[in-house]
N, C-alpha and C positions, 0 to 999 in steps of 0.2 A: 497504543496497544488496547485501550479500553474499547475503541471503535471496532477493532478487529475481533475482540472477544464478543461484543454484542452482535456482530454480523455472523459469527460462527454459531452463537446461541440461536439466532433468528432462523438459521437453516436447519436447526435441530440435528446436527451431525452426531453420529455415533463414533466416539473416539476408540472403539474397539475394532472398527472396520478399517482396513488399510486404505480403501478409496476415500473414505471420509477424512482420514488423517491427511492425505495428500491435498484434498480440497481445503482443509483448514490451514495447512501450511501455505498454500497459495494465497488464500485470503489474507493471512497475517503478513506475508511478504509484500503483497500489493498495498495494503493500508499503511504499513510502517515505512516502506520505501517512498510512497507518495508524500508522507508527512516529513520525511527527512530531506528528500531531494527536491521537493517542490520549490522551496525558498531559493535554493541555489540555481535552479533552472530559470526562475524568474529573473534573478540577478544576471545570469549569463545572457539571456535574451536582451535585457536592458542594456548591458554593456555592448552587445553586438549592434543594437540599433543606434547607440550613441556614437560608435566608431564609424559606421557605414552610412549614416544619414546626416 
């Protein structure tokens, strides 16, 4: 979440504008989802290659 916060601050988004809020939500979701699901995706691909290779 800190990475998302720093990316939002780097873009200097105005949280009073609806378009900037949507952009901030998109950044947050992208960063947090990557952090949560990256480990499981790597494990899934590893299992796939173990089974089929």
